C-alpha positions, 0 to 999 in steps of 0.5 A: 471764537478764534485762537491765535499765537502771538509772539511778544518780545520772544515770548509766545502767547496763545490768545482767543478772540471773540468775533463781534461782527453781529453775526454768530461765530461758527465754532472752529471745532466740535468740543471734546465733550458736548454739553448735555441737552438743556432741560426745561427749567421748572417754574420758579426754579433758581437758574445757575448759569456760567459766569464766563466761558470755560470748560467744566472740570467737575460736576458735584451735583446730580438731578434730585440731589439736595443742595445748600446755599454755598455748596460747590456745584461745578468747577469751571476752568477759565483762563487756566484758573479753577472757578467754583460755581456755588449754589445761590440758595437751598433746594433740590437740583431739578435739572443739571444741564452740563457734563464734565468736560463740556465747553460752555459760554458765558450765560450757559444754563448749568442747572436749576435749583427748585 
């Protein structure tokens, strides 16, 4: 990902572009709060992944806590909008893989509900 500032008719916009040359892009800078190491997903657990790149604003679930379908597990900021990541099923949070402030990409494992 590369960030650029673009001036369109006197208005300055900050944009981020993803490099799509087939090689993985090197990060421009280390994230402010790195994601916690991903724990192995328990067999048969429901994986909750990030639907888009962004920053985790809040983590509302801990390892071992009970969750119900529709509970807000995480709040993800993407493109200056807050997106609620909800539990897809009832269960227990078997592993939480991110922390508040972590920068995540689309498809990043956030937690597993077992």
